[in-house]
C-alpha atoms as an extended CHARMM CRD file, in Angstrom:
* protein
*
       280  EXT
         1         1  MET       CA           -124.7610000000      -45.9170000000       81.5430000000  PROA      1               0.0000000000
         2         2  GLU       CA           -121.7840000000      -43.5810000000       81.1920000000  PROA      2               0.0000000000
         3         3  ASN       CA           -123.8110000000      -41.1720000000       78.8930000000  PROA      3               0.0000000000
         4         4  ILE       CA           -126.7050000000      -41.1740000000       81.4460000000  PROA      4               0.0000000000
         5         5  ARG       CA           -124.0990000000      -40.3120000000       84.2720000000  PROA      5               0.0000000000
         6         6  LYS       CA           -122.6450000000      -37.3890000000       82.1680000000  PROA      6               0.0000000000
         7         7  ARG       CA           -125.9640000000      -35.9440000000       81.4670000000  PROA      7               0.0000000000
         8         8  ILE       CA           -127.0670000000      -36.1810000000       85.0230000000  PROA      8               0.0000000000
         9         9  LEU       CA           -123.7780000000      -34.4080000000       85.8810000000  PROA      9               0.0000000000
        10        10  LYS       CA           -124.3060000000      -31.7800000000       83.3560000000  PROA      10              0.0000000000
        11        11  ASP       CA           -127.9370000000      -31.0470000000       84.6210000000  PROA      11              0.0000000000
        12        12  ARG       CA           -126.9670000000      -30.9300000000       88.3310000000  PROA      12              0.0000000000
        13        13  LEU       CA           -124.2010000000      -28.6900000000       87.3790000000  PROA      13              0.0000000000
        14        14  PHE       CA           -126.4160000000      -26.3510000000       85.3170000000  PROA      14              0.0000000000
        15        15  THR       CA           -129.0820000000      -26.1380000000       87.9690000000  PROA      15              0.0000000000
        16        16  LEU       CA           -126.2220000000      -25.1790000000       90.4870000000  PROA      16              0.0000000000
        17        17  ILE       CA           -124.9400000000      -22.6000000000       88.0490000000  PROA      17              0.0000000000
        18        18  VAL       CA           -128.6730000000      -21.0520000000       87.7090000000  PROA      18              0.0000000000
        19        19  ILE       CA           -129.1230000000      -21.1080000000       91.6220000000  PROA      19              0.0000000000
        20        20  VAL       CA           -125.8810000000      -19.2900000000       92.0940000000  PROA      20              0.0000000000
        21        21  LEU       CA           -126.4420000000      -16.7310000000       89.2290000000  PROA      21              0.0000000000
        22        22  SER       CA           -130.1010000000      -16.2100000000       90.7810000000  PROA      22              0.0000000000
        23        23  PHE       CA           -128.5850000000      -15.4070000000       94.2040000000  PROA      23              0.0000000000
        24        24  THR       CA           -125.9430000000      -13.3070000000       92.9730000000  PROA      24              0.0000000000
        25        25  ALA       CA           -128.4790000000      -11.0570000000       91.0260000000  PROA      25              0.0000000000
        26        26  CYS       CA           -130.1840000000      -10.7490000000       94.6040000000  PROA      26              0.0000000000
        27        27  ILE       CA           -127.1340000000       -9.4460000000       96.2810000000  PROA      27              0.0000000000
        28        28  PRO       CA           -127.1580000000       -5.7640000000       95.0470000000  PROA      28              0.0000000000
        29        29  LEU       CA           -130.8840000000       -5.5970000000       96.3560000000  PROA      29              0.0000000000
        30        30  LEU       CA           -129.9560000000       -7.1200000000       99.7640000000  PROA      30              0.0000000000
        31        31  ALA       CA           -127.0000000000       -4.5670000000       99.8450000000  PROA      31              0.0000000000
        32        32  ILE       CA           -129.1000000000       -1.7080000000       99.1840000000  PROA      32              0.0000000000
        33        33  LEU       CA           -131.8450000000       -2.8610000000      101.6950000000  PROA      33              0.0000000000
        34        34  GLY       CA           -129.0280000000       -3.5030000000      104.3080000000  PROA      34              0.0000000000
        35        35  PHE       CA           -127.5250000000        0.0440000000      103.8160000000  PROA      35              0.0000000000
        36        36  ILE       CA           -130.8900000000        1.8770000000      103.9960000000  PROA      36              0.0000000000
        37        37  ILE       CA           -132.0720000000       -0.2750000000      107.1700000000  PROA      37              0.0000000000
        38        38  LYS       CA           -128.6100000000        0.5600000000      108.8660000000  PROA      38              0.0000000000
        39        39  ASN       CA           -128.8690000000        4.3190000000      108.3150000000  PROA      39              0.0000000000
        40        40  GLY       CA           -132.5380000000        4.7600000000      108.8470000000  PROA      40              0.0000000000
        41        41  ILE       CA           -133.7440000000        2.5400000000      111.4060000000  PROA      41              0.0000000000
        42        42  SER       CA           -132.1810000000        4.6590000000      114.3770000000  PROA      42              0.0000000000
        43        43  SER       CA           -134.4740000000        7.7220000000      113.4060000000  PROA      43              0.0000000000
        44        44  ILE       CA           -137.6880000000        5.2920000000      113.4890000000  PROA      44              0.0000000000
        45        45  ASN       CA           -139.9540000000        6.0580000000      116.3560000000  PROA      45              0.0000000000
        46        46  LEU       CA           -143.4900000000        7.0640000000      117.0600000000  PROA      46              0.0000000000
        47        47  ASP       CA           -142.6260000000       10.7680000000      117.2040000000  PROA      47              0.0000000000
        48        48  PHE       CA           -141.2380000000       10.2600000000      113.3170000000  PROA      48              0.0000000000
        49        49  PHE       CA           -144.8750000000        9.0840000000      112.1900000000  PROA      49              0.0000000000
        50        50  ILE       CA           -147.0990000000       11.4570000000      114.1220000000  PROA      50              0.0000000000
        51        51  HSD       CA           -144.9630000000       14.8750000000      114.1120000000  PROA      51              0.0000000000
        52        52  LEU       CA           -144.2960000000       17.3700000000      111.6200000000  PROA      52              0.0000000000
        53        53  PRO       CA           -140.8030000000       18.5560000000      110.5930000000  PROA      53              0.0000000000
        54        54  LYS       CA           -138.7120000000       20.7120000000      112.8300000000  PROA      54              0.0000000000
        55        55  PRO       CA           -136.5620000000       23.5520000000      111.8030000000  PROA      55              0.0000000000
        56        56  VAL       CA           -132.9150000000       23.1230000000      111.2820000000  PROA      56              0.0000000000
        57        57  GLY       CA           -130.9040000000       22.8430000000      114.4330000000  PROA      57              0.0000000000
        58        58  GLU       CA           -133.8650000000       21.3660000000      116.4170000000  PROA      58              0.0000000000
        59        59  HSD       CA           -133.5680000000       17.5970000000      117.2520000000  PROA      59              0.0000000000
        60        60  GLY       CA           -136.5410000000       15.2320000000      116.3010000000  PROA      60              0.0000000000
        61        61  GLY       CA           -139.3310000000       15.9120000000      114.1700000000  PROA      61              0.0000000000
        62        62  GLY       CA           -141.2820000000       13.5740000000      111.9200000000  PROA      62              0.0000000000
        63        63  ILE       CA           -142.7190000000       13.3110000000      108.4590000000  PROA      63              0.0000000000
        64        64  SER       CA           -146.4970000000       12.8120000000      109.1960000000  PROA      64              0.0000000000
        65        65  ASN       CA           -147.5400000000       15.5300000000      106.7230000000  PROA      65              0.0000000000
        66        66  ALA       CA           -145.1020000000       13.6650000000      104.1480000000  PROA      66              0.0000000000
        67        67  ILE       CA           -146.9600000000       10.3570000000      104.7920000000  PROA      67              0.0000000000
        68        68  ILE       CA           -150.4720000000       11.8440000000      104.4300000000  PROA      68              0.0000000000
        69        69  GLY       CA           -149.4860000000       13.5810000000      101.5290000000  PROA      69              0.0000000000
        70        70  THR       CA           -148.3100000000       10.6330000000       99.6990000000  PROA      70              0.0000000000
        71        71  PHE       CA           -151.5420000000        8.8530000000      100.3670000000  PROA      71              0.0000000000
        72        72  ILE       CA           -153.4810000000       11.7360000000       99.2480000000  PROA      72              0.0000000000
        73        73  VAL       CA           -151.6530000000       12.1910000000       96.0190000000  PROA      73              0.0000000000
        74        74  VAL       CA           -151.6770000000        8.4350000000       95.2830000000  PROA      74              0.0000000000
        75        75  GLY       CA           -155.2320000000        8.2990000000       96.1730000000  PROA      75              0.0000000000
        76        76  ILE       CA           -155.9870000000       11.0300000000       93.5660000000  PROA      76              0.0000000000
        77        77  ALA       CA           -154.0110000000        9.1510000000       90.9050000000  PROA      77              0.0000000000
        78        78  PHE       CA           -155.8720000000        5.9330000000       91.9520000000  PROA      78              0.0000000000
        79        79  VAL       CA           -159.1860000000        7.6580000000       91.6250000000  PROA      79              0.0000000000
        80        80  ILE       CA           -158.4200000000        9.0670000000       88.1310000000  PROA      80              0.0000000000
        81        81  ALA       CA           -156.3990000000        6.3110000000       86.5050000000  PROA      81              0.0000000000
        82        82  THR       CA           -158.3390000000        3.1760000000       87.5360000000  PROA      82              0.0000000000
        83        83  PRO       CA           -161.6530000000        3.8100000000       85.7480000000  PROA      83              0.0000000000
        84        84  LEU       CA           -160.0370000000        4.9640000000       82.6600000000  PROA      84              0.0000000000
        85        85  SER       CA           -157.4600000000        2.0870000000       82.7100000000  PROA      85              0.0000000000
        86        86  LEU       CA           -160.3200000000       -0.6630000000       83.3180000000  PROA      86              0.0000000000
        87        87  LEU       CA           -162.4120000000        0.6400000000       80.2990000000  PROA      87              0.0000000000
        88        88  ALA       CA           -159.1670000000        0.7460000000       78.1590000000  PROA      88              0.0000000000
        89        89  GLY       CA           -158.3560000000       -2.7600000000       79.1520000000  PROA      89              0.0000000000
        90        90  ILE       CA           -161.5870000000       -4.1340000000       78.6510000000  PROA      90              0.0000000000
        91        91  TYR       CA           -162.0550000000       -2.6740000000       75.1550000000  PROA      91              0.0000000000
        92        92  LEU       CA           -158.4370000000       -4.1090000000       74.3130000000  PROA      92              0.0000000000
        93        93  ALA       CA           -159.2780000000       -7.5820000000       75.7450000000  PROA      93              0.0000000000
        94        94  GLU       CA           -162.8110000000       -7.6180000000       73.8090000000  PROA      94              0.0000000000
        95        95  ASN       CA           -161.2560000000       -6.0790000000       70.6360000000  PROA      95              0.0000000000
        96        96  LYS       CA           -158.1620000000       -7.9830000000       69.8960000000  PROA      96              0.0000000000
        97        97  LYS       CA           -157.8000000000       -7.3570000000       66.1300000000  PROA      97              0.0000000000
        98        98  ASN       CA           -158.9580000000       -3.8880000000       64.8370000000  PROA      98              0.0000000000
        99        99  PHE       CA           -157.1830000000       -0.5840000000       63.8490000000  PROA      99              0.0000000000
       100       100  PHE       CA           -158.3430000000        1.4010000000       66.7150000000  PROA      100             0.0000000000
       101       101  SER       CA           -156.9520000000       -1.4950000000       69.2410000000  PROA      101             0.0000000000
       102       102  ASP       CA           -153.6560000000       -1.6560000000       67.5780000000  PROA      102             0.0000000000
       103       103  VAL       CA           -153.2750000000        2.1390000000       67.4610000000  PROA      103             0.0000000000
       104       104  LEU       CA           -154.2780000000        2.2200000000       70.9990000000  PROA      104             0.0000000000
       105       105  ARG       CA           -151.7670000000       -0.4630000000       72.2600000000  PROA      105             0.0000000000
       106       106  VAL       CA           -148.8410000000        1.4100000000       70.3470000000  PROA      106             0.0000000000
       107       107  GLY       CA           -150.1230000000        4.6560000000       72.2470000000  PROA      107             0.0000000000
       108       108  ILE       CA           -149.9080000000        2.7210000000       75.7780000000  PROA      108             0.0000000000
       109       109  ASP       CA           -146.5400000000        1.3380000000       74.7980000000  PROA      109             0.0000000000
       110       110  ILE       CA           -145.1350000000        4.7810000000       74.0690000000  PROA      110             0.0000000000
       111       111  LEU       CA           -146.9660000000        6.2970000000       77.0720000000  PROA      111             0.0000000000
       112       112  ALA       CA           -145.1270000000        3.4740000000       79.2820000000  PROA      112             0.0000000000
       113       113  SER       CA           -141.7220000000        4.5030000000       77.8460000000  PROA      113             0.0000000000
       114       114  ILE       CA           -142.0440000000        8.2710000000       78.5820000000  PROA      114             0.0000000000
       115       115  PRO       CA           -139.5160000000        9.4310000000       81.4110000000  PROA      115             0.0000000000
       116       116  SER       CA           -141.4770000000       10.3240000000       84.4640000000  PROA      116             0.0000000000
       117       117  ILE       CA           -139.8040000000       13.8670000000       84.5450000000  PROA      117             0.0000000000
       118       118  VAL       CA           -141.2970000000       14.7190000000       81.1570000000  PROA      118             0.0000000000
       119       119  ILE       CA           -145.0080000000       13.6420000000       82.4740000000  PROA      119             0.0000000000
       120       120  GLY       CA           -144.0900000000       16.1490000000       85.3850000000  PROA      120             0.0000000000
       121       121  ILE       CA           -143.2860000000       18.9630000000       82.9300000000  PROA      121             0.0000000000
       122       122  VAL       CA           -146.6690000000       18.0050000000       80.9290000000  PROA      122             0.0000000000
       123       123  ALA       CA           -148.8200000000       18.1350000000       84.2730000000  PROA      123             0.0000000000
       124       124  TYR       CA           -147.1140000000       21.3720000000       85.0370000000  PROA      124             0.0000000000
       125       125  LEU       CA           -148.1920000000       23.1330000000       81.7100000000  PROA      125             0.0000000000
       126       126  TRP       CA           -151.5250000000       21.2490000000       81.8520000000  PROA      126             0.0000000000
       127       127  VAL       CA           -152.6530000000       22.0760000000       85.3810000000  PROA      127             0.0000000000
       128       128  VAL       CA           -150.1430000000       23.9530000000       87.6990000000  PROA      128             0.0000000000
       129       129  LYS       CA           -149.8430000000       26.8750000000       85.2200000000  PROA      129             0.0000000000
       130       130  PRO       CA           -153.6620000000       27.0820000000       84.6710000000  PROA      130             0.0000000000
       131       131  MET       CA           -154.2340000000       26.9880000000       88.4730000000  PROA      131             0.0000000000
       132       132  LYS       CA           -151.4820000000       29.2310000000       89.0380000000  PROA      132             0.0000000000
       133       133  SER       CA           -150.4380000000       27.0680000000       92.0380000000  PROA      133             0.0000000000
       134       134  PHE       CA           -148.6780000000       24.0010000000       92.6920000000  PROA      134             0.0000000000
       135       135  SER       CA           -150.9580000000       21.3090000000       94.1990000000  PROA      135             0.0000000000
       136       136  ALA       CA           -151.8140000000       17.6750000000       95.2640000000  PROA      136             0.0000000000
       137       137  LEU       CA           -154.1890000000       17.4620000000       92.4290000000  PROA      137             0.0000000000
       138       138  SER       CA           -151.6390000000       18.3090000000       89.8460000000  PROA      138             0.0000000000
       139       139  GLY       CA           -149.2990000000       15.6220000000       91.3120000000  PROA      139             0.0000000000
       140       140  GLY       CA           -152.0850000000       13.1410000000       91.5870000000  PROA      140             0.0000000000
       141       141  ILE       CA           -152.6710000000       13.7690000000       87.7060000000  PROA      141             0.0000000000
       142       142  ALA       CA           -149.0780000000       13.2470000000       86.8640000000  PROA      142             0.0000000000
       143       143  LEU       CA           -149.0760000000       10.1900000000       88.8640000000  PROA      143             0.0000000000
       144       144  ALA       CA           -152.3100000000        8.8100000000       87.2400000000  PROA      144             0.0000000000
       145       145  ILE       CA           -150.5840000000        9.2850000000       83.7850000000  PROA      145             0.0000000000
       146       146  ILE       CA           -147.7730000000        7.1760000000       84.8310000000  PROA      146             0.0000000000
       147       147  MET       CA           -150.1930000000        4.5140000000       86.4110000000  PROA      147             0.0000000000
       148       148  LEU       CA           -152.3040000000        4.2150000000       83.2590000000  PROA      148             0.0000000000
       149       149  PRO       CA           -150.2670000000        2.0600000000       80.9300000000  PROA      149             0.0000000000
       150       150  VAL       CA           -149.3260000000       -0.4230000000       83.9190000000  PROA      150             0.0000000000
       151       151  VAL       CA           -153.1450000000       -0.9100000000       84.8030000000  PROA      151             0.0000000000
       152       152  ILE       CA           -154.4590000000       -1.2290000000       81.1980000000  PROA      152             0.0000000000
       153       153  LYS       CA           -151.7050000000       -3.6900000000       80.3720000000  PROA      153             0.0000000000
       154       154  SER       CA           -152.5280000000       -5.8280000000       83.5530000000  PROA      154             0.0000000000
       155       155  THR       CA           -156.3970000000       -5.7560000000       82.8290000000  PROA      155             0.0000000000
       156       156  GLU       CA           -156.1390000000       -6.5830000000       79.1800000000  PROA      156             0.0000000000
       157       157  GLU       CA           -153.9300000000       -9.6820000000       79.9030000000  PROA      157             0.0000000000
       158       158  THR       CA           -155.8290000000      -10.6330000000       82.8860000000  PROA      158             0.0000000000
       159       159  LEU       CA           -159.2950000000      -10.5890000000       80.9490000000  PROA      159             0.0000000000
       160       160  SER       CA           -157.6930000000      -12.3290000000       77.9980000000  PROA      160             0.0000000000
       161       161  MET       CA           -157.0060000000      -15.2110000000       80.1040000000  PROA      161             0.0000000000
       162       162  VAL       CA           -160.3530000000      -15.6760000000       81.1960000000  PROA      162             0.0000000000
       163       163  PRO       CA           -161.9430000000      -18.7460000000       79.5420000000  PROA      163             0.0000000000
       164       164  ASP       CA           -164.3190000000      -18.2190000000       76.4920000000  PROA      164             0.0000000000
       165       165  SER       CA           -166.7450000000      -20.6980000000       77.8540000000  PROA      165             0.0000000000
       166       166  LEU       CA           -167.8750000000      -18.2350000000       80.6080000000  PROA      166             0.0000000000
       167       167  ARG       CA           -168.5910000000      -15.5110000000       77.9090000000  PROA      167             0.0000000000
       168       168  GLU       CA           -170.3670000000      -18.0620000000       75.7320000000  PROA      168             0.0000000000
       169       169  ALA       CA           -172.3670000000      -19.5930000000       78.6100000000  PROA      169             0.0000000000
       170       170  SER       CA           -173.5730000000      -16.1010000000       79.6620000000  PROA      170             0.0000000000
       171       171  LEU       CA           -174.6410000000      -15.2620000000       76.0510000000  PROA      171             0.0000000000
       172       172  ALA       CA           -176.1390000000      -18.3860000000       75.4030000000  PROA      172             0.0000000000
       173       173  LEU       CA           -178.4480000000      -17.8140000000       78.4150000000  PROA      173             0.0000000000
       174       174  GLY       CA           -179.5420000000      -14.4860000000       76.8840000000  PROA      174             0.0000000000
       175       175  VAL       CA           -177.7400000000      -12.3210000000       79.0820000000  PROA      175             0.0000000000
       176       176  PRO       CA           -176.9150000000       -8.9090000000       77.2750000000  PROA      176             0.0000000000
       177       177  TYR       CA           -173.1720000000       -8.2910000000       76.2420000000  PROA      177             0.0000000000
       178       178  PHE       CA           -172.4630000000       -5.3270000000       78.2810000000  PROA      178             0.0000000000
       179       179  ARG       CA           -173.9280000000       -7.2020000000       81.4680000000  PROA      179             0.0000000000
       180       180  THR       CA           -171.8890000000      -10.3150000000       80.2520000000  PROA      180             0.0000000000
       181       181  ILE       CA           -168.8300000000       -8.1370000000       80.6860000000  PROA      181             0.0000000000
       182       182  LEU       CA           -169.5360000000       -6.4680000000       83.9030000000  PROA      182             0.0000000000
       183       183  LYS       CA           -171.2260000000       -9.3670000000       85.7900000000  PROA      183             0.0000000000
       184       184  VAL       CA           -169.0360000000      -12.3590000000       84.3960000000  PROA      184             0.0000000000
       185       185  ILE       CA           -165.7950000000      -11.5090000000       82.8450000000  PROA      185             0.0000000000
       186       186  VAL       CA           -164.8590000000       -8.7040000000       85.2130000000  PROA      186             0.0000000000
       187       187  PRO       CA           -165.6250000000      -10.4930000000       88.3210000000  PROA      187             0.0000000000
       188       188  ALA       CA           -163.6630000000      -13.4980000000       86.8990000000  PROA      188             0.0000000000
       189       189  GLY       CA           -160.5810000000      -11.5400000000       86.6410000000  PROA      189             0.0000000000
       190       190  LEU       CA           -161.1100000000       -9.3760000000       89.4820000000  PROA      190             0.0000000000
       191       191  SER       CA           -158.1770000000      -10.5540000000       91.6030000000  PROA      191             0.0000000000
       192       192  GLY       CA           -155.7940000000      -10.2440000000       88.5270000000  PROA      192             0.0000000000
       193       193  ILE       CA           -157.0210000000       -6.5730000000       87.8210000000  PROA      193             0.0000000000
       194       194  ILE       CA           -156.4590000000       -5.7610000000       91.4260000000  PROA      194             0.0000000000
       195       195  THR       CA           -153.0720000000       -7.1520000000       91.1490000000  PROA      195             0.0000000000
       196       196  GLY       CA           -152.1330000000       -4.8410000000       88.5130000000  PROA      196             0.0000000000
       197       197  ILE       CA           -153.5570000000       -1.7020000000       90.2780000000  PROA      197             0.0000000000
       198       198  LEU       CA           -151.3440000000       -2.7330000000       93.3940000000  PROA      198             0.0000000000
       199       199  ILE       CA           -148.2470000000       -3.0900000000       91.2220000000  PROA      199             0.0000000000
       200       200  ALA       CA           -148.9140000000        0.3400000000       89.5520000000  PROA      200             0.0000000000
       201       201  ILE       CA           -149.5600000000        1.9110000000       92.9280000000  PROA      201             0.0000000000
       202       202  SER       CA           -146.2900000000        0.5450000000       94.2030000000  PROA      202             0.0000000000
       203       203  ARG       CA           -144.5490000000        1.8030000000       91.1180000000  PROA      203             0.0000000000
       204       204  ILE       CA           -145.9340000000        5.4860000000       91.5430000000  PROA      204             0.0000000000
       205       205  ALA       CA           -145.7730000000        5.5150000000       95.3880000000  PROA      205             0.0000000000
       206       206  GLY       CA           -141.7670000000        6.2820000000       95.0820000000  PROA      206             0.0000000000
       207       207  GLU       CA           -141.9830000000        8.7580000000       92.0100000000  PROA      207             0.0000000000
       208       208  THR       CA           -140.2320000000       12.0440000000       92.5540000000  PROA      208             0.0000000000
       209       209  ALA       CA           -139.4500000000       13.7670000000       89.4570000000  PROA      209             0.0000000000
       210       210  PRO       CA           -143.0970000000       14.5540000000       88.5160000000  PROA      210             0.0000000000
       211       211  LEU       CA           -143.9770000000       15.7750000000       92.0060000000  PROA      211             0.0000000000
       212       212  LEU       CA           -141.0300000000       18.3260000000       91.9730000000  PROA      212             0.0000000000
       213       213  PHE       CA           -143.1270000000       20.0330000000       89.1280000000  PROA      213             0.0000000000
       214       214  THR       CA           -146.3860000000       19.5760000000       90.6160000000  PROA      214             0.0000000000
       215       215  ALA       CA           -147.1160000000       18.7820000000       94.1440000000  PROA      215             0.0000000000
       216       216  PHE       CA           -143.7900000000       20.7780000000       95.1910000000  PROA      216             0.0000000000
       217       217  GLY       CA           -143.5960000000       20.0130000000       98.9420000000  PROA      217             0.0000000000
       218       218  ASN       CA           -144.9550000000       21.5570000000      101.9400000000  PROA      218             0.0000000000
       219       219  PRO       CA           -143.3940000000       21.6390000000      105.4220000000  PROA      219             0.0000000000
       220       220  PHE       CA           -146.9440000000       21.9890000000      107.2010000000  PROA      220             0.0000000000
       221       221  MET       CA           -149.7960000000       19.5980000000      107.1190000000  PROA      221             0.0000000000
       222       222  ASN       CA           -152.2700000000       20.2560000000      104.4290000000  PROA      222             0.0000000000
       223       223  LEU       CA           -155.3940000000       18.3040000000      103.4650000000  PROA      223             0.0000000000
       224       224  ASN       CA           -156.3950000000       20.7230000000      100.6320000000  PROA      224             0.0000000000
       225       225  VAL       CA           -155.8140000000       19.3060000000       97.2780000000  PROA      225             0.0000000000
       226       226  THR       CA           -155.4590000000       22.6120000000       95.4780000000  PROA      226             0.0000000000
       227       227  LYS       CA           -152.3670000000       23.3960000000       97.6130000000  PROA      227             0.0000000000
       228       228  PRO       CA           -148.8340000000       22.1320000000       97.6550000000  PROA      228             0.0000000000
       229       229  VAL       CA           -148.3400000000       19.0100000000       99.6200000000  PROA      229             0.0000000000
       230       230  ASN       CA           -145.3400000000       17.2200000000      100.7810000000  PROA      230             0.0000000000
       231       231  THR       CA           -144.6110000000       13.4950000000      100.1080000000  PROA      231             0.0000000000
       232       232  ILE       CA           -142.2660000000       11.0500000000      101.0180000000  PROA      232             0.0000000000
       233       233  PRO       CA           -140.1970000000       10.9170000000       97.8470000000  PROA      233             0.0000000000
       234       234  LEU       CA           -139.8210000000       14.6920000000       98.2050000000  PROA      234             0.0000000000
       235       235  VAL       CA           -138.7660000000       14.5640000000      101.8210000000  PROA      235             0.0000000000
       236       236  VAL       CA           -135.9400000000       11.8980000000      100.5160000000  PROA      236             0.0000000000
       237       237  PHE       CA           -134.8290000000       14.2340000000       97.7490000000  PROA      237             0.0000000000
       238       238  ASN       CA           -134.7790000000       17.4900000000       99.6560000000  PROA      238             0.0000000000
       239       239  TYR       CA           -133.3650000000       16.1660000000      102.8560000000  PROA      239             0.0000000000
       240       240  SER       CA           -130.6020000000       14.3620000000      101.1590000000  PROA      240             0.0000000000
       241       241  THR       CA           -129.4390000000       17.1570000000       99.1150000000  PROA      241             0.0000000000
       242       242  SER       CA           -129.3170000000       19.3040000000      102.2720000000  PROA      242             0.0000000000
       243       243  PRO       CA           -126.0600000000       20.0930000000      104.1090000000  PROA      243             0.0000000000
       244       244  TYR       CA           -127.6410000000       19.2620000000      107.5290000000  PROA      244             0.0000000000
       245       245  GLU       CA           -126.7860000000       15.8520000000      109.1370000000  PROA      245             0.0000000000
       246       246  GLN       CA           -130.1070000000       15.9120000000      111.1400000000  PROA      246             0.0000000000
       247       247  TRP       CA           -131.8530000000       16.1080000000      107.7530000000  PROA      247             0.0000000000
       248       248  HSD       CA           -129.7590000000       13.3570000000      106.4210000000  PROA      248             0.0000000000
       249       249  LYS       CA           -130.9990000000       10.9360000000      109.0070000000  PROA      249             0.0000000000
       250       250  ILE       CA           -134.6630000000       12.0350000000      108.4040000000  PROA      250             0.0000000000
       251       251  ALA       CA           -134.0170000000       11.1410000000      104.6340000000  PROA      251             0.0000000000
       252       252  TRP       CA           -132.6430000000        7.7300000000      105.3510000000  PROA      252             0.0000000000
       253       253  ALA       CA           -135.6830000000        6.9440000000      107.6790000000  PROA      253             0.0000000000
       254       254  ALA       CA           -138.1270000000        8.3090000000      105.1220000000  PROA      254             0.0000000000
       255       255  ALA       CA           -136.5510000000        6.1600000000      102.4880000000  PROA      255             0.0000000000
       256       256  LEU       CA           -137.0310000000        3.0270000000      104.7000000000  PROA      256             0.0000000000
       257       257  VAL       CA           -140.6910000000        3.8700000000      105.2000000000  PROA      257             0.0000000000
       258       258  LEU       CA           -141.2790000000        4.3570000000      101.5180000000  PROA      258             0.0000000000
       259       259  ILE       CA           -139.3850000000        0.9010000000      100.8810000000  PROA      259             0.0000000000
       260       260  ALA       CA           -141.7360000000       -0.6820000000      103.4480000000  PROA      260             0.0000000000
       261       261  ILE       CA           -144.6730000000        0.8560000000      101.7910000000  PROA      261             0.0000000000
       262       262  VAL       CA           -143.6390000000       -0.1750000000       98.1760000000  PROA      262             0.0000000000
       263       263  PHE       CA           -142.8610000000       -3.7680000000       99.8700000000  PROA      263             0.0000000000
       264       264  VAL       CA           -146.3430000000       -4.1010000000      101.3350000000  PROA      264             0.0000000000
       265       265  PHE       CA           -148.1180000000       -3.3360000000       98.1450000000  PROA      265             0.0000000000
       266       266  ASN       CA           -145.8820000000       -5.6750000000       96.3620000000  PROA      266             0.0000000000
       267       267  PHE       CA           -146.6550000000       -8.3750000000       98.8200000000  PROA      267             0.0000000000
       268       268  LEU       CA           -150.3540000000       -7.9760000000       98.5870000000  PROA      268             0.0000000000
       269       269  ALA       CA           -150.1290000000       -8.1220000000       95.0010000000  PROA      269             0.0000000000
       270       270  ARG       CA           -148.1900000000      -11.4100000000       95.1060000000  PROA      270             0.0000000000
       271       271  ILE       CA           -150.8560000000      -12.8220000000       97.4470000000  PROA      271             0.0000000000
       272       272  ILE       CA           -153.8260000000      -11.9400000000       94.8940000000  PROA      272             0.0000000000
       273       273  SER       CA           -151.9000000000      -12.9910000000       92.0150000000  PROA      273             0.0000000000
       274       274  LYS       CA           -151.4300000000      -16.3610000000       93.4190000000  PROA      274             0.0000000000
       275       275  LYS       CA           -154.8380000000      -16.7810000000       94.4100000000  PROA      275             0.0000000000
       276       276  TRP       CA           -156.0550000000      -15.7530000000       90.8900000000  PROA      276             0.0000000000
       277       277  LYS       CA           -153.7450000000      -18.3620000000       89.3640000000  PROA      277             0.0000000000
       278       278  THR       CA           -155.0960000000      -21.1280000000       91.4110000000  PROA      278             0.0000000000
       279       279  LYS       CA           -158.6080000000      -20.1790000000       90.4890000000  PROA      279             0.0000000000
       280       280  PHE       CA           -158.0790000000      -20.7940000000       86.7800000000  PROA      280             0.0000000000
């Protein structure tokens, strides 16, 4: 009986330690969020979302061009990276053990570990220099490269979890292999794939370094993808390093908006992921 009590006591003590350490790990996150909200909430209003930036010395102004620019650049990255990632992920999930798939996995792991600023330089050499202009397109290509390994990995892992019985049942009915993949396997793992895409979008939405070499920034509203465009991360970087107090306030508010966007994408990814797990 005494041994049982000691074991119960140790178990509860260990559980308490794990809970305390878990909450302790969240303290830096909560501190950062609280600090950003404290400094940025005062500048958040309707004008902030619908107006363009104003010159130094004038109060007010907004980041409407940066918000639109962020969605343009991220949208370009999504259009480029998603089909390539899905094809690569499907191939890796269907060909687990061959030489080419092993090489491809190594390449994906290496790509995922490359610093984003290096990808920005590569995009500058590949796109900006030949076009002789900074552009939203070059920024989207840089972000697409960052997005690729995230979506490929999530697609491969998701499709690998789809039961083999679904594939076997489809093939047993005489359905061609490619239609089995497109009509059975991919739809079965669609929620997991969408989750990976949303996580990748939230990952690239806050990238700054690649955009310094590609999108570059623009104080005006621009919808032309072949011209420079402003984004929220660039606003935060440029305004926070300026000597003007008014710009510092805008930078804090822009950082708060960026965190809110990333939070929304992560929240959606969590919801979709839970629904997919209950499905299998």
